[in-house]
N, C-alpha and C positions, 0 to 999 in steps of 0.2 A: 696687331699688338698689340696698339695703344690700346684696344677698347678689350682685351683678355687682362692688364696692369689695370684698367679702373675694376674691372668685374672683381679680382684678388684681390683691392683697394675694401671693394664693399665689406666683400668676403668676409675682408680678415677683422675691419669694423666691428664685422656681429661677433667676431670670437676673439676679440680683446680681451673680455672678462676671463677666460683662460690665460694661466699661465704659461701654457704655454707656445701661446700667440707667436712669440718672435721666430722662435725655432723653428715653427709651422712657415712663416712666412718663407724663414731661410728654404728648408727645403723644398719649398712650391717654383721662390724665386731660382735654384738649384734646376727645377725640374724643367722650369720655363728653357732656363736656358739647350738643356741639353735639345728639347723638342728645335729649338730653332737653329740649333746645330745639324739635325738630325736632315732640317726640314732641308737649307742646305748643300750638303753633302748630295739627299736625293735629286736636287737642283741642279749641283756640277754633273749627277750622273745622267742626267737625260739631255741635258746642252751636249754630254760628250756622245753620248748613243743617237741628240739627230745628227753628228759628224759623221758619223761614219756612214760609206758610202755603198750605196743600196747594190745590190748583186740582182744582177738582169737573167730568169732563167729562160 
């Protein structure tokens, strides 16, 4: 996660000349939050799936 934030920081420095850099950063940070949320939800689904009983045929 920290590597992603460092990459975003480097990228923001390159785009800083643009007037929209601040708003772009906000959008990117919101995207990161969404991705983290999706990752957490997928992790909980995997944990729930792993706890299901196995049926023997």
